[in-house]
Phi, psi and omega in degrees: 000123185283146180282136188278331183067020174264109182295147185293341183303321181295329181280318189289322177053046177279140173304146180308320183294331175281315181303323188278354186234030188227144162255153172259122180259114175267099184261134182214174179315131184247013178102344180231316185230143168263120189294333176292320171300317180298320183290328180283320178280323179202090182313326185299340181291337180294335178303316176303326180293335176269000178249353181281144180224122173268214185279354174248157177274068189300318186260066181266013167251174183280334186240150178233107174274112193252129173234154178231146192281143168284137176310140174063013179237109175284350189242005184230130186222142182258126177283126179240019172128164174247120181259151175247127180285112181257350182198143168242151185240140180278335185262035183292337181296336179260343180245349189049012175260099184265343185215152160258130180227155177228147178285132176266176179267001183291129183056027184303330183285348182262353185297126183079353180254329183273120171252131187248153176249118172199126183276111185223092192254035177291149179298336180232165173303159179203152174246142184227158180293127189300310195293338178285342184244332194307316183291344184261354179262121186246162180283118173266319178200150165242109185287148179293335179215171184301142180293127180235033162123203192283136175296137181291124192273351189111148186298323187270015178228023183278119168207090196227133175301151175311314188299317180290322175296318175307312175302317178297313187287320184282334174278352185052051178305114187298319182301308178295318180299310180302317182294308189284333176289342186266006181227155165261165179191166172246128185233164181236133175247131175243131171272107187292341177279321183265331188089359181288149185238156173225128175258133177225166178232153181233124179206170182092182183304130178088357172053216188288331179299315179303312186292317182290333176293325182301319178295315177305307186287340175259014175059035166106003181276305183068006178081017182263135182296316179296319174292329178292324176292324181292321189274345180302128181076359183270157173303159181299327187263017187298316183293324182295324180283325195238342183282145169225137184252142176214157185251120181272313173216151179223150186222161172294150181291359179270353179286161180279160175297322178300324180287320181295319179298321181298321181294320178300313177300323175302311182291331174293321176294308181304318182267356177055034181285355168284316183288308191240003181242216188249010177276135178243007173217000000 
């Protein structure tokens, strides 16, 4: 994506009195959560990222122009709103809740659509004075609709961590949903911590989208005995941290259930997932 060199200042058209009373919050992975995943799963959670306060009074102005980083891109940020600080707290050392903020209507039509270009490679998120940076932040792209997740790579290139699949499912990514609903398939789940594998099949209403959604909303179980055994006694986010999904074969939804099951059994034999993996039938 080529840099446009068009400063966002021209697009935003914010009054000078707001610019001079605004911080830009460059939000990025904090070691626990990825703000892009949070925005896609539940946009309201970004509010909390603007209410946290550490040892500095980062949001010491009235407005917070918030952008969140795209994974593995130090120069691409998604605009997620301008927040207003309505209250500050003195006891933030005990609560880490330093502010009450509310999302404003300012530039509301650009939320989730405006992608900006600015190289900002600090190891942690940071807030900066808006007027000192505004002329150097350019428009990278304006999407026709709100960003809804990772681009679909094609059926023969699906190899995706649970956390990313969770984002796709909970954001109801249209591209992925349309593709996965249109097929039956044989898939592989790998527990990257133990190395154990599970072969499964998807058929019936909703196709592969429905089956993989089941894993997301059951936190990795999917109703499978072997996966239940794996997850027993593990932290709730174990699957999110260690599962990876790939697609071994895919079929038209016109094929019979018996054929899909026969191919599932074939892959269980090939990968020996009954003897050394997580399949129990």
